[in-house]
C-alpha positions in Angstrom: 46.1 -204.4 102.5 46.7 -200.7 102.0 50.2 -199.4 101.7 50.9 -196.2 103.5 53.9 -194.6 102.0 54.7 -191.5 104.1 57.3 -189.2 102.5 56.3 -186.2 104.5 58.6 -185.1 107.3 57.2 -186.0 110.7 54.9 -183.3 112.2 55.7 -181.4 115.4 53.7 -182.2 118.5 52.1 -178.7 118.2 50.7 -179.6 114.8 49.5 -183.0 116.0 47.7 -181.4 118.9 45.8 -178.9 116.8 44.9 -181.6 114.3 43.5 -183.7 117.2 41.6 -180.7 118.5 39.9 -180.4 115.1 39.2 -184.2 115.0 37.7 -184.1 118.5 35.5 -181.2 117.6 34.2 -183.1 114.6 33.9 -186.4 116.4 30.8 -185.5 118.4 30.1 -189.0 119.5 33.7 -189.4 120.8 34.2 -192.9 119.3 37.3 -192.1 117.4 35.6 -192.1 114.0 34.0 -189.2 112.1 30.8 -190.1 110.3 27.9 -188.2 108.7 26.1 -188.3 112.0 29.0 -186.5 113.7 28.9 -183.7 111.1 25.3 -182.8 111.6 25.2 -179.5 113.4 29.0 -179.0 113.2 29.5 -178.6 109.5 27.2 -176.1 107.9 26.2 -177.1 104.4 24.0 -174.1 103.6 26.8 -172.2 101.8 28.0 -175.2 99.8 27.4 -174.3 96.1 26.0 -177.7 95.2 23.6 -177.6 98.1 22.6 -174.1 97.3 21.7 -174.9 93.6 19.9 -178.1 94.6 22.3 -180.6 93.1 23.1 -182.3 96.4 21.3 -183.1 99.6 22.9 -182.4 102.9 24.0 -186.0 103.2 25.8 -185.8 99.8 27.7 -182.7 100.9 28.7 -184.5 104.1 29.8 -187.6 102.2 31.9 -185.4 99.8 33.5 -183.7 102.8 34.4 -187.0 104.4 35.8 -188.3 101.2 38.5 -185.5 101.3 39.9 -187.2 104.4 38.9 -190.8 103.8 41.8 -193.1 102.8 41.8 -193.6 99.0 42.1 -197.4 99.6 39.2 -197.5 102.0 36.3 -195.2 101.0 33.8 -196.1 103.7 32.4 -192.7 104.6 34.1 -193.0 108.0 37.2 -191.0 108.8 39.6 -192.4 111.5 42.1 -190.5 113.5 44.8 -192.0 111.4 43.2 -190.9 108.1 42.6 -187.4 109.4 46.3 -187.2 110.5 47.5 -188.5 107.2 45.4 -185.9 105.3 46.9 -183.1 107.4 50.4 -184.5 107.1 50.0 -183.8 103.4 48.8 -180.2 104.1 51.5 -179.7 106.7 54.3 -180.5 104.3 53.5 -177.4 102.3 53.4 -175.1 105.3 56.7 -173.9 106.7 56.0 -172.7 110.2 54.0 -174.3 113.1 52.5 -170.9 113.9 51.0 -170.5 110.4 49.7 -174.1 110.4 48.1 -173.6 113.8 46.4 -170.3 112.7 45.1 -172.0 109.5 43.6 -174.9 111.6 42.1 -172.5 114.1 40.4 -170.5 111.4 39.3 -173.5 109.5 37.7 -175.3 112.5 36.9 -172.3 114.7 39.1 -173.8 117.5 
């Protein structure tokens, strides 16, 4: 029974669209959930410092990446559309213009 308290202003459709594009790029299987399997071949771990120094395996890097987006009440290693949107709602709140937000997303996800 997770409580989702959203204090952020609602996002514009332009922002929601670019977030969905990023989600769809990551969700290779197209099932509406991002998992470790989806990340293989999309997210390059080679430059991750903990992978480079041998602390983490590829899967551990993927899991840490997914945990960024995973709901704090439901750490299951799977990221739903809603969790992804909620994460970016938080990011969005600190970015004034749609244009800047969209450029940031495009650069981050190579959209």
